[in-house]
C-alpha positions in Angstrom: -2.4 -0.6 5.8 0.2 0.9 3.5 1.7 4.4 4.0 3.7 5.6 1.0 6.4 8.2 1.4 8.7 10.2 -0.8 12.0 10.8 0.8 13.3 14.4 0.8 16.3 16.2 2.3 14.0 17.4 5.0 12.6 14.0 5.8 9.8 11.7 4.6 6.6 13.1 3.0 3.4 11.1 3.1 1.9 11.0 -0.4 -0.7 8.2 -0.1 -2.6 6.0 2.4 -3.9 2.6 1.3 -6.1 0.0 3.0 -5.2 -2.9 0.7 -1.6 -2.3 0.0 -0.2 -5.2 -2.0 3.3 -6.8 -1.9 3.8 -7.4 1.8 4.4 -11.2 1.4 6.5 -10.7 -1.6 8.6 -8.1 0.1 9.0 -10.3 3.2 10.4 -13.1 1.0 12.7 -10.6 -0.8 13.9 -9.3 2.5 14.7 -12.8 3.8 16.7 -13.4 0.6 18.4 -10.1 0.9 19.4 -10.8 4.5 20.9 -14.1 3.5 22.8 -12.5 0.6 24.2 -9.7 2.8 24.8 -11.6 6.0 28.5 -10.5 6.2 27.3 -6.9 6.7 24.7 -7.7 9.4 26.6 -5.9 12.1 26.4 -2.7 10.2 22.7 -2.9 9.5 21.6 -3.0 13.2 18.9 -5.3 14.6 16.8 -6.5 11.6 13.1 -7.1 11.8 12.2 -10.6 12.9 11.5 -11.7 9.3 11.2 -15.4 10.3 8.1 -14.5 12.4 6.6 -12.1 9.9 4.4 -14.7 8.2 2.9 -15.6 11.6 2.2 -11.9 12.1 0.4 -11.7 8.8 -1.8 -14.7 9.8 -2.4 -13.2 13.2 -3.6 -10.0 11.5 -6.3 -11.8 9.6 -7.3 -13.8 12.7 -7.6 -10.5 14.6 -9.9 -9.1 11.9 -12.0 -12.2 12.2 -12.2 -12.2 15.9 -13.2 -8.5 16.0 -16.5 -9.6 14.4 -16.8 -13.3 15.3 -15.1 -13.6 18.7 -13.9 -17.2 19.4 -15.7 -18.8 16.5 -13.3 -20.9 14.3 -12.1 -19.4 11.1 -12.4 -22.1 8.6 -12.4 -20.6 5.1 -10.7 -17.6 3.5 -11.0 -16.3 -0.1 -8.4 -14.0 -1.6 -10.5 -12.0 -4.1 -9.6 -9.9 -7.0 -10.9 -9.4 -10.6 -9.2 -11.9 -12.9 -6.7 -12.7 -10.1 -4.4 -14.8 -12.3 -3.9 -11.8 -14.6 -2.8 -9.4 -11.9 0.7 -8.2 -11.4 0.7 -9.6 -7.9 -0.8 -13.0 -8.8 2.2 -14.8 -7.3 1.5 -13.1 -4.0 -2.1 -14.4 -4.0 -0.7 -17.9 -4.2 1.9 -17.2 -1.4 -1.0 -15.9 0.7 -3.1 -19.0 0.0 -0.3 -21.4 0.9 0.3 -19.5 4.1 -3.4 -19.9 5.2 -3.3 -23.6 4.2 -0.3 -24.2 6.4 -2.2 -22.7 9.3 -5.1 -25.1 8.9 -7.6 -23.0 7.0 -9.2 -23.7 3.7 -8.1 -21.0 1.2 -9.0 -20.2 -2.4 -7.9 -17.5 -4.8 -11.1 -16.3 -6.4 -12.7 -13.9 -8.9 -15.7 -12.2 -7.3 -17.8 -13.2 -10.4 -17.5 -16.8 -9.1 -19.2 -16.0 -5.8 -22.8 -17.0 -5.0 -25.1 -15.3 -2.5 -27.9 -17.5 -1.4 -29.6 -18.5 1.7 -28.0 -15.7 3.7 -24.5 -16.9 3.1 -21.6 -16.5 0.6 -20.5 -19.5 -1.4 -17.7 -20.5 -3.7 -17.6 -23.7 -5.8 -14.0 -24.5 -4.9 -15.0 -24.8 -1.2 -16.6 -27.9 0.3 -20.3 -27.8 -0.6 -21.3 -27.4 3.1 -18.8 -24.7 3.8 -19.7 -21.0 3.3 -17.1 -18.3 2.9 -16.1 -17.1 6.4 -13.6 -14.3 5.4 -12.8 -12.4 2.3 -9.4 -10.8 1.9 -10.3 -8.2 -0.7 -7.7 -7.0 -3.1 -10.3 -5.3 -5.2 -9.9 -1.7 -6.3 -13.6 -1.3 -6.4 -13.4 -0.2 -2.7 -17.1 0.3 -2.2 -18.2 -2.9 -4.0 -20.4 -0.9 -6.3 -19.7 -2.7 -9.6 -22.4 -5.2 -10.8 -19.9 -8.1 -10.8 -19.3 -7.6 -7.1 -23.0 -7.8 -6.1 -22.7 -11.1 -4.3 -19.8 -9.9 -2.2 -21.5 -6.6 -1.4 -24.6 -8.5 -0.2 -22.5 -10.7 2.1 -20.7 -7.6 3.5 -23.8 -5.5 4.0 -25.6 -8.4 5.8 -22.6 -9.2 7.9 -22.7 -12.8 6.7 -19.0 -12.7 5.7 -16.1 -10.8 7.3 -14.6 -8.6 4.5 -11.2 -7.1 5.1 -10.3 -4.5 4.1 -13.9 -3.3 3.9 -15.5 -0.2 2.4 -15.8 1.7 5.7 -12.0 1.2 6.3 -11.3 2.8 2.9 -13.6 5.8 3.6 -12.1 6.4 7.0 -8.4 5.9 6.1 -7.7 5.9 2.4 -10.0 8.3 0.7 -7.6 11.0 -0.5 -9.8 13.8 0.8 -8.6 12.8 4.2 -5.2 14.3 3.2 -7.0 17.6 3.0 -8.0 17.3 6.6 -4.6 16.1 7.7 -2.8 19.0 6.1 -5.3 21.7 7.4 -3.6 22.9 10.5 -6.3 25.5 11.4 -9.0 22.8 11.3 -6.9 20.4 13.4 -6.3 23.2 15.9 -10.1 23.9 16.1 -10.5 20.2 16.9 -8.0 20.5 19.7 -5.5 18.2 18.1 -2.4 18.3 20.3 0.3 20.7 19.1 2.9 17.9 18.9 0.7 15.9 16.6 -0.1 19.0 14.4 3.6 19.8 14.1 4.3 16.2 12.9 1.5 16.4 10.4 2.7 19.8 9.1 6.2 18.3 8.6 5.0 15.1 6.9 1.8 15.7 5.0 2.0 17.8 1.8 -0.7 20.5 1.6 -3.7 19.0 -0.2 -7.0 20.6 -1.4 -10.1 19.6 -3.3 -10.3 20.7 -7.0 -13.5 22.7 -7.6 -14.7 24.9 -10.5 -14.3 27.8 -8.1 -10.5 27.3 -7.6 -9.8 25.7 -11.0 -8.1 28.8 -12.5 -5.9 29.3 -9.5 -4.8 25.6 -9.5 -4.2 25.6 -13.2 -1.9 28.6 -12.8 0.0 26.7 -10.1 -0.2 23.3 -11.7 3.6 22.9 -12.1 3.9 22.7 -8.3 1.0 20.3 -7.9 0.1 16.6 -8.3 -3.5 15.7 -9.1 -5.2 12.4 -7.9 -8.7 11.0 -7.9 -10.2 11.2 -4.4 -11.3 7.6 -4.3 -8.7 6.2 -6.8 -5.7 4.1 -6.1 -2.0 3.9 -7.0 -1.1 5.7 -10.3 -4.6 5.3 -11.9 -5.7 8.7 -13.4 -2.9 10.5 -11.4 -1.2 13.4 -13.1 1.8 15.6 -12.5 0.6 19.2 -13.1 3.5 20.0 -15.5 2.3 17.2 -17.8 -1.4 18.2 -17.9 -3.2 18.9 -21.2 -6.3 21.1 -21.3 -8.4 18.1 -22.2 -7.3 16.2 -19.1 -7.7 19.3 -17.0 -11.3 19.6 -17.9 -11.8 16.0 -16.9 -10.2 16.7 -13.6 -12.4 19.7 -12.9 -15.5 17.6 -13.7 -14.4 14.7 -11.5 -13.6 14.3 -7.8 -9.9 15.1 -7.6 -7.5 16.5 -5.0 -4.4 18.7 -5.7 -1.4 17.8 -3.6 1.7 19.8 -3.3 4.3 18.2 -5.5 7.0 16.3 -3.7 9.5 14.9 -6.2 10.6 11.4 -5.4 14.2 10.6 -4.5 16.3 8.6 -6.9 18.7 5.6 -6.7 21.4 4.5 -9.1 20.6 1.0 -10.3 22.4 -1.2 -12.8 20.0 -2.3 -15.6 21.4 -4.6 -18.3 24.9 -3.4 -17.4 24.0 0.3 -17.6 23.8 2.6 -14.6 20.3 4.0 -14.5 18.6 6.5 -12.2 15.3 5.2 -11.0 12.8 7.1 -8.8 11.6 5.5 -5.6 9.0 5.6 -2.8 9.1 3.9 0.5 6.1 1.9 1.8 5.4 1.1 5.5 3.2 -1.9 5.9 1.3 -1.3 9.1 -1.4 -3.1 11.2 -2.9 -1.9 14.5 -0.4 1.0 14.7 2.7 -1.3 14.4 5.0 -1.2 11.4 5.4 -4.7 10.1 7.8 -4.1 7.2 9.4 -1.4 5.1 9.8 -1.8 1.3 10.6 0.4 -1.6 9.2 0.7 -5.2 11.6 1.8 -7.9 10.3 3.1 -11.2 10.7 5.5 -14.1 8.0 7.8 -15.4 5.3 10.0 -13.8 4.0 7.4 -11.3 4.9 4.1 -9.7 4.6 1.1 -12.0 5.7 -2.5 -12.5 6.8 -2.1 -16.1 10.1 -0.3 -15.6 13.1 -2.4 -16.6 15.1 -2.9 -13.4 12.3 -1.5 -11.3 9.7 -3.0 -8.9 9.8 -3.8 -5.2 13.1 -3.5 -3.4 14.2 -4.3 0.2 14.9 -1.5 2.6 17.8 -1.6 5.0 17.6 0.7 8.0 21.0 1.8 9.3 21.5 2.4 13.0 22.4 6.0 13.9 26.1 5.2 14.2 26.2 4.8 10.4 23.7 7.4 9.3 26.6 9.6 8.3 29.7 8.6 6.2 32.0 6.4 8.3 35.4 5.2 7.2 35.1 1.9 9.0 31.8 1.1 7.4 33.1 2.1 4.0 36.3 0.0 4.2 34.4 -3.1 5.6 31.7 -2.7 2.9 34.2 -2.7 0.1 36.0 -5.7 1.5 32.9 -7.8 2.2 30.4 -6.5 -0.4 27.3 -8.6 -1.0 26.2 -10.0 -4.4 23.0 -8.1 -4.5 
């Protein structure tokens, strides 16, 4: 799971929930490099996450997904699946993931779903041994419900239960459909459901008010568009997402005719980054990678423009350092030590 936040003066605000959040393995590698680079300042950063064990935690996560459906049966083969995987921005992470599975004794392949074959009640891929069907698919597809024709073989394997698919369509519907943010920000509804007051208070503080765009409320939302951000209910990332103050009438009519939510605008914080020798302000969000209620890793994405992207010069994934409470406010000792022992990054 990935929970994406914008950081504000009043605290973090949850802007998106994802079931197939990319970048965890890349960010783990970056965090290890960052720790090595900044080792002189370790005592100021507090107790770091156990980055050396993080890859084992990732493998254990997939094993847990397998065992939830297959019990003690051996997990032999894993496919990391995306459309044209070698052309994706995170293609290098697919290879890191494959090598991680191989080191743990599994047969692993990076695959395009068009290469899959559904026959004899099993899912097959030509790169696997001919007598070995696909046990588990790690889906990086953004066709969350496997509805596209090119994903028919994978859909058949999922529906029949022949192959364990993770994350799967039901997980997206339950956790990542943006209409869920409407419920999470509806305090009256949560109260009617007897959600505890403590939980409701946290949700009120963290989840921006969200509502469905309908023809009935279109005029009101258009009038308030500068305070809103519009996202497709079952979309992902920055695809077809719009800041209200950037909307044209043409795009607005497309939004009304589609399935969109309107979320209260929470401007991202910024960080000063040196790009080609020039100090540049880049926006950022913070992602929590989570499994089974436990935060595995924090990472940030820096960018310019309306939405997160991997095209901004100097932008992309960045490590996150969590300071202990002692240094959460300006401290002369920390300042003097940091200046005398600054790290290269």
